[in-house]
C-alpha positions as CSV (number, residue, x, y, z in Angstrom):
1,M,121.6,122.8,101.6
2,S,118.0,121.8,101.2
3,T,114.7,123.8,101.3
4,S,111.5,122.3,102.5
5,F,108.4,122.4,100.3
6,S,105.1,121.3,101.7
7,F,101.7,120.1,100.5
8,M,98.4,119.7,102.2
9,F,95.0,118.3,101.2
10,Y,91.7,118.9,102.9
11,N,88.2,117.7,102.2
12,T,86.4,120.8,103.7
13,E,82.9,119.2,104.1
14,N,80.4,121.1,101.9
15,F,82.1,124.4,101.6
16,Y,79.3,126.4,99.9
17,D,78.5,130.0,99.7
18,I,75.1,131.1,100.9
19,V,73.6,131.9,97.5
20,D,71.3,129.4,95.7
21,D,72.7,128.4,92.3
22,P,69.8,127.3,90.1
23,L,72.1,125.0,88.1
24,T,73.2,122.8,91.1
25,L,71.6,121.0,94.1
26,D,72.8,123.5,96.7
27,D,69.4,124.6,98.0
28,D,70.2,123.2,101.5
29,F,73.1,125.6,101.9
30,T,71.2,128.9,102.0
31,P,69.9,130.9,104.9
32,K,66.4,129.5,104.4
33,G,67.6,126.0,103.4
34,F,67.6,122.9,105.4
35,R,71.1,123.6,106.7
36,E,70.3,127.2,107.6
37,W,73.6,128.2,106.0
38,T,74.1,131.8,107.0
39,A,76.8,134.4,106.3
40,E,77.9,134.1,109.9
41,R,78.3,130.3,109.6
42,F,80.1,130.6,106.3
43,N,82.5,133.2,107.6
44,R,83.2,131.1,110.7
45,K,84.1,128.2,108.4
46,V,86.5,130.4,106.4
47,M,88.3,131.4,109.6
48,K,88.6,127.8,110.7
49,L,90.2,126.8,107.4
50,T,92.7,129.6,107.7
51,K,93.6,128.4,111.2
52,V,94.3,124.9,109.8
53,I,96.4,126.3,107.0
54,K,98.4,128.4,109.5
55,D,99.0,125.4,111.8
56,I,99.5,122.3,109.7
57,V,103.2,122.6,108.8
58,K,104.5,125.0,111.5
59,P,106.8,126.8,111.6
60,G,106.4,127.1,107.8
61,M,103.3,127.4,105.6
62,P,102.1,125.0,103.0
63,D,103.2,125.8,99.4
64,V,100.5,123.8,97.7
65,I,97.0,123.3,99.2
66,G,94.5,120.9,97.6
67,L,90.9,121.3,98.6
68,A,87.7,119.2,98.0
69,E,84.0,120.1,98.3
70,I,84.5,123.7,97.3
71,E,81.5,125.2,95.5
72,N,82.9,128.0,93.4
73,K,85.2,130.9,93.0
74,T,83.3,133.0,95.5
75,V,84.3,130.5,98.2
76,M,87.9,130.5,97.0
77,M,88.1,134.3,97.0
78,S,86.7,134.4,100.6
79,I,89.4,132.0,101.7
80,L,92.2,134.0,100.0
81,D,90.8,137.3,101.4
82,N,90.9,135.8,105.0
83,L,94.4,134.4,104.4
84,S,95.5,137.9,103.3
85,E,93.9,139.5,106.3
86,N,96.0,137.1,108.5
87,G,99.3,138.1,106.8
88,M,99.3,135.4,104.1
89,K,99.2,137.5,101.0
90,Q,101.3,135.2,98.9
91,Y,98.6,132.8,97.8
92,S,96.6,132.5,94.6
93,F,94.2,129.8,93.5
94,I,93.1,127.6,90.6
95,H,89.5,126.4,90.3
96,Y,87.2,125.2,87.5
97,D,83.5,124.7,87.7
98,S,82.8,121.1,87.2
99,P,79.6,119.3,86.0
100,D,79.0,117.8,89.5
101,E,75.3,118.0,90.1
102,R,75.9,119.3,93.7
103,G,78.3,121.9,92.5
104,S,81.1,120.4,94.6
105,D,84.5,120.8,93.1
106,V,88.2,120.4,93.9
107,A,90.6,123.4,93.9
108,L,94.2,124.4,94.5
109,I,95.7,127.2,96.5
110,Y,99.4,127.8,95.9
111,N,102.2,130.1,97.1
112,R,103.1,132.4,94.2
113,E,106.6,133.0,95.7
114,T,107.5,129.3,95.7
115,F,105.5,127.6,93.0
116,K,105.2,129.0,89.5
117,I,102.2,127.7,87.5
118,I,103.1,126.4,84.0
119,N,99.6,125.3,83.0
120,S,96.4,123.8,84.5
121,A,93.3,122.1,83.2
122,P,90.2,120.3,84.4
123,I,90.1,116.6,83.4
124,L,86.4,115.8,82.7
125,V,85.2,112.4,83.8
126,H,82.3,111.0,81.9
127,L,80.8,108.2,83.9
128,P,79.6,105.6,81.3
129,G,76.0,104.6,81.3
130,I,75.2,106.7,84.4
131,E,73.0,109.7,84.4
132,D,74.6,111.5,87.4
133,R,77.8,113.5,87.0
134,T,80.9,113.7,89.0
135,R,83.5,116.3,89.6
136,D,86.6,116.9,87.4
137,I,90.1,115.9,88.3
138,L,92.2,119.1,88.5
139,Y,95.6,118.9,86.8
140,V,98.3,121.5,87.5
141,K,101.8,121.6,86.3
142,G,104.2,123.9,88.2
143,E,107.8,124.7,88.9
144,T,109.5,125.2,92.3
145,N,112.2,127.8,92.9
146,N,114.9,125.2,92.2
147,K,113.4,124.4,88.8
148,E,111.8,121.1,89.8
149,V,108.7,120.6,87.7
150,I,105.9,118.8,89.5
151,H,102.7,117.5,88.0
152,L,99.8,117.7,90.4
153,F,96.5,115.8,90.2
154,I,93.8,116.8,92.8
155,T,90.8,114.4,92.9
156,H,87.7,113.5,94.8
157,F,86.4,110.1,93.8
158,P,82.6,109.4,93.9
159,S,81.2,108.9,97.3
160,R,79.9,105.8,99.0
161,V,76.6,107.5,99.9
162,E,74.6,104.9,98.0
163,G,76.6,102.0,99.4
164,T,80.1,100.7,98.8
165,E,79.3,98.1,96.1
166,R,76.8,100.3,94.1
167,S,79.3,103.2,93.9
168,E,82.4,101.1,93.5
169,R,82.3,100.9,89.7
170,R,82.3,104.7,89.6
171,R,85.5,104.9,91.6
172,Y,87.0,102.2,89.4
173,F,86.2,104.4,86.3
174,V,87.7,107.6,87.8
175,A,90.8,105.7,88.9
176,S,91.1,104.3,85.4
177,E,90.8,107.8,83.9
178,L,93.4,109.2,86.4
179,R,95.8,106.4,85.7
180,H,95.5,107.1,81.9
181,E,96.4,110.7,82.5
182,V,99.3,109.9,84.7
183,Y,100.8,107.4,82.3
184,K,100.5,109.7,79.4
185,I,103.1,111.8,81.2
186,L,105.3,109.0,82.4
187,S,105.3,107.3,79.0
188,E,106.9,110.4,77.5
189,N,109.4,110.7,80.3
190,P,109.6,108.3,83.3
191,E,111.6,110.8,85.2
192,Q,108.7,113.0,86.0
193,N,107.6,114.2,89.4
194,I,103.9,113.3,89.8
195,L,101.9,113.9,93.0
196,I,98.3,112.8,93.3
197,M,96.3,114.1,96.3
198,G,92.7,113.7,97.1
199,D,89.8,112.1,98.9
200,F,89.5,108.7,97.2
201,N,86.5,107.5,99.2
202,D,88.4,104.2,99.3
203,T,91.3,103.1,101.5
204,P,94.8,102.2,100.1
205,D,93.8,98.5,100.1
206,D,90.6,99.0,98.1
207,N,90.7,97.9,94.4
208,S,90.3,101.4,92.9
209,I,93.6,102.5,94.4
210,D,95.5,99.2,94.8
211,E,94.6,97.5,91.5
212,V,93.1,100.1,89.1
213,L,95.3,103.0,89.9
214,G,98.1,100.7,90.8
215,A,99.5,102.6,93.8
216,K,102.1,100.4,95.5
217,K,102.2,100.0,99.2
218,K,105.8,98.7,99.7
219,F,108.9,100.9,99.2
220,N,111.7,98.3,99.1
221,K,112.0,98.4,95.3
222,I,111.2,101.8,93.7
223,E,110.6,101.9,90.0
224,P,110.1,105.2,88.1
225,L,107.1,104.0,86.2
226,K,105.2,102.9,89.3
227,L,103.0,104.9,91.7
228,Y,103.5,104.7,95.5
229,N,101.0,105.4,98.3
230,L,102.9,107.6,100.9
231,L,100.3,107.2,103.6
232,Y,100.1,103.4,103.5
233,P,102.4,103.1,106.6
234,R,100.0,105.3,108.6
235,Y,97.0,103.3,107.3
236,Q,98.7,100.1,108.6
237,K,98.8,101.7,112.1
238,G,95.1,102.3,112.0
239,I,95.3,106.0,111.4
240,G,92.4,107.5,109.4
241,T,91.1,110.8,108.1
242,T,87.3,110.2,108.4
243,Y,85.1,108.1,110.6
244,H,82.4,105.6,109.8
245,K,82.1,102.6,112.1
246,G,85.8,103.1,112.6
247,W,88.6,105.3,111.2
248,L,89.1,105.2,107.4
249,L,92.0,106.5,105.5
250,F,90.3,108.0,102.4
251,D,92.6,111.0,102.0
252,Q,96.0,110.1,100.5
253,F,99.2,111.3,98.7
254,I,100.4,109.1,95.8
255,V,103.6,109.8,94.0
256,S,105.6,108.6,91.1
257,G,108.6,106.4,91.7
258,H,111.0,109.2,90.4
259,M,110.0,111.5,93.3
260,L,111.2,108.8,95.7
261,K,114.5,108.2,93.8
262,S,115.3,111.7,92.7
263,N,118.8,113.2,93.4
264,T,117.3,116.6,93.8
265,I,114.1,115.8,95.8
266,D,114.1,114.1,99.2
267,C,110.7,112.5,99.5
268,L,109.9,109.6,101.9
269,P,106.7,108.0,103.3
270,E,107.5,109.2,106.8
271,Y,107.3,112.8,105.6
272,A,103.5,112.3,105.0
273,D,101.0,112.3,107.8
274,V,97.5,113.1,109.0
275,F,97.0,116.4,110.9
276,N,94.9,115.6,114.0
277,P,95.3,118.3,116.7
278,K,92.6,118.2,119.5
279,Y,90.6,121.1,118.0
280,L,90.0,119.0,114.9
281,L,88.5,116.2,116.9
282,H,85.2,115.6,118.7
283,Y,85.0,113.0,121.5
284,D,81.7,111.1,121.7
285,S,80.0,109.7,124.8
286,N,82.4,106.7,124.7
287,N,85.4,109.0,124.5
288,Q,85.9,107.9,120.9
289,P,87.7,110.7,118.9
290,K,86.0,111.6,115.6
291,P,86.4,114.5,113.2
292,N,85.0,117.7,114.6
293,R,82.3,118.2,111.9
294,T,80.6,121.3,110.6
295,Y,77.3,119.3,110.6
296,S,76.5,116.2,112.4
297,G,72.7,115.8,111.9
298,K,72.5,119.5,112.9
299,Y,75.0,122.4,112.8
300,T,77.8,121.8,115.2
301,G,80.2,124.5,114.1
302,G,83.2,122.3,113.7
303,Y,85.8,122.1,111.0
304,S,85.1,119.1,108.6
305,D,84.1,115.5,108.6
306,H,87.6,114.8,107.3
307,L,91.1,115.4,108.8
308,P,93.6,117.1,106.5
309,I,96.8,115.4,105.4
310,F,100.2,117.0,104.8
311,L,103.5,116.1,103.1
312,R,106.8,117.9,103.6
313,I,109.5,117.2,101.0
314,Y,113.0,118.7,100.7
315,L,114.5,120.3,97.6
316,R,118.2,119.9,97.3
């Protein structure tokens, strides 16, 4: 008999509290700031995230939730409070403030009843020769109820806001640091369960993921010391998680070969997908679906500029 265990990852699109932090560039996200980010708008966004968490792996609930663009613990506590108010009292979270100049971090929510935390740490990324800073990679080691140890990496690679080529070397560097951390674990024991989830700001075919991180796209020959991109089959079908002149699959799950060959875990590419119900989509004047954003030039009250992804595995 097997038990399902599920993951989700969601770039939440600028999930800030409404208080100005003098140490970060969050001035726009205050009631008097450019975005007019009020308590009402913040609370509405919290409720929308709770809805996605409730719906994404029905009839169950995600056991592990990776988040990007989270400002601080205040935001995380607000999310957990709302989950609790909606009957989901089993969740806790892990978050570390990173040196990102915008104060935008990654974080993890986990089900205390199904995933026991062994340890966690932020992995600082020092971009060489560049003045600006980037967010940490979050590392979490935990154990499922059937004693499977899983090493999680939650990441948000540097954005393309300054253009793809100019920002590319930053993503190469983060990918290299992530690969180093992953292979420290695999070099000690190739039979480790590793799952990387995140917004890579690159597609599975881009060099940061394909070449630097080395995430394989074919599953015909699985090797324990290799990494494999579970969402590549969806990418081949043109499915994406964010939209810019077309759909782009920036949000991905990448696993170690052992997770695909394990006798005690059933994990396959077809178990990973993009969550795209109608309420997460906005249709433009050409009837083109795009993510239903919180902001699109002005406040639109949607969910995020990304769609969430999910993975359901089975523990034997």
